[in-house]
C-alpha positions as CSV (number, residue, x, y, z in Angstrom):
1,X,-48.8,-36.9,-63.3
2,X,-46.2,-33.9,-64.4
3,X,-47.7,-31.7,-61.3
4,X,-47.2,-34.1,-58.6
5,X,-43.5,-34.9,-59.6
6,X,-43.1,-31.1,-59.6
7,X,-44.6,-30.9,-56.1
8,X,-42.7,-33.9,-54.7
9,X,-39.1,-32.2,-56.1
10,X,-40.1,-29.1,-54.7
11,X,-40.6,-30.3,-51.3
12,X,-37.3,-32.4,-51.6
13,X,-35.3,-29.1,-52.5
14,X,-37.0,-27.1,-49.7
15,X,-36.1,-30.2,-47.1
16,X,-32.6,-30.5,-48.7
17,X,-32.1,-26.8,-48.3
18,X,-33.4,-26.5,-44.9
19,X,-30.7,-29.0,-43.8
20,X,-27.9,-27.2,-45.9
21,X,-28.9,-23.8,-44.1
22,X,-28.8,-25.7,-40.7
23,X,-25.4,-27.0,-41.7
24,X,-23.9,-23.9,-42.7
25,X,-25.3,-21.8,-40.0
26,X,-23.8,-24.3,-37.2
27,X,-20.1,-23.8,-38.7
28,X,-20.3,-20.1,-37.9
29,X,-18.8,-18.7,-34.1
30,X,-20.1,-15.6,-32.8
31,X,-17.7,-13.3,-31.6
32,X,-18.1,-10.2,-29.2
33,X,-17.2,-6.6,-27.8
34,X,-16.9,-6.8,-23.9
35,X,-17.3,-3.9,-21.8
36,X,-16.0,-3.8,-18.1
37,X,-17.6,-1.9,-15.5
38,X,-16.4,-0.9,-12.0
39,X,-18.9,-2.5,-10.1
40,X,-22.6,-4.6,-10.2
41,X,-24.4,-1.5,-10.7
42,X,-22.7,-1.4,-14.1
43,X,-22.7,2.7,-14.3
44,X,-19.0,3.4,-14.5
45,X,-17.3,2.1,-17.6
46,X,-13.4,0.9,-16.9
47,X,-12.5,-0.8,-19.8
48,X,-13.4,-3.2,-22.7
49,X,-12.2,-5.6,-25.2
50,X,-13.1,-7.0,-28.7
51,X,-12.7,-10.2,-29.6
52,X,-11.6,-11.2,-33.5
53,X,-12.3,-13.9,-36.3
54,X,-8.9,-15.0,-37.7
55,X,-8.8,-18.4,-39.7
56,X,-12.0,-19.3,-38.4
57,X,-10.8,-18.8,-34.5
58,X,-11.9,-16.6,-32.1
59,X,-9.2,-14.5,-30.7
60,X,-9.2,-12.1,-28.0
61,X,-8.0,-8.4,-28.9
62,X,-6.1,-6.2,-26.6
63,X,-7.9,-5.3,-23.7
64,X,-8.2,-1.5,-22.8
65,X,-8.5,-0.4,-19.2
66,X,-9.4,-2.6,-16.5
67,X,-10.9,-5.9,-16.7
68,X,-13.5,-6.6,-13.9
69,X,-15.7,-9.4,-13.0
70,X,-18.9,-7.1,-13.8
71,X,-19.1,-6.7,-17.7
72,X,-21.6,-6.9,-20.6
73,X,-20.9,-8.4,-23.9
74,X,-22.4,-7.4,-27.3
75,X,-22.7,-9.3,-30.4
76,X,-20.2,-8.2,-33.1
77,X,-20.8,-10.8,-35.7
78,X,-20.0,-14.5,-36.7
79,X,-16.9,-15.8,-37.6
80,X,-17.3,-17.9,-40.8
81,X,-15.1,-20.6,-42.6
82,X,-11.5,-19.3,-43.4
83,X,-11.6,-16.7,-40.7
84,X,-14.3,-14.4,-42.7
85,X,-16.5,-12.3,-40.7
86,X,-20.3,-12.6,-41.8
């Protein structure tokens, strides 16, 4: 009887923990660094811009160089509750 109760309690903890983790991850927003290129070949870098995390909001940073329609973005991190990068 004790063993069955412990197994059931463990299953509830695992199921509940999964729900908590999914909820927590859902509250984070990714923020990126953008690299801009001169043309579609993406061989010559002409500018860049980093986003920042402030008060749980993603804000664009100051762009350096030229922004073009030819860009690549790289994940910098995730913006968590309270504006803390995680």
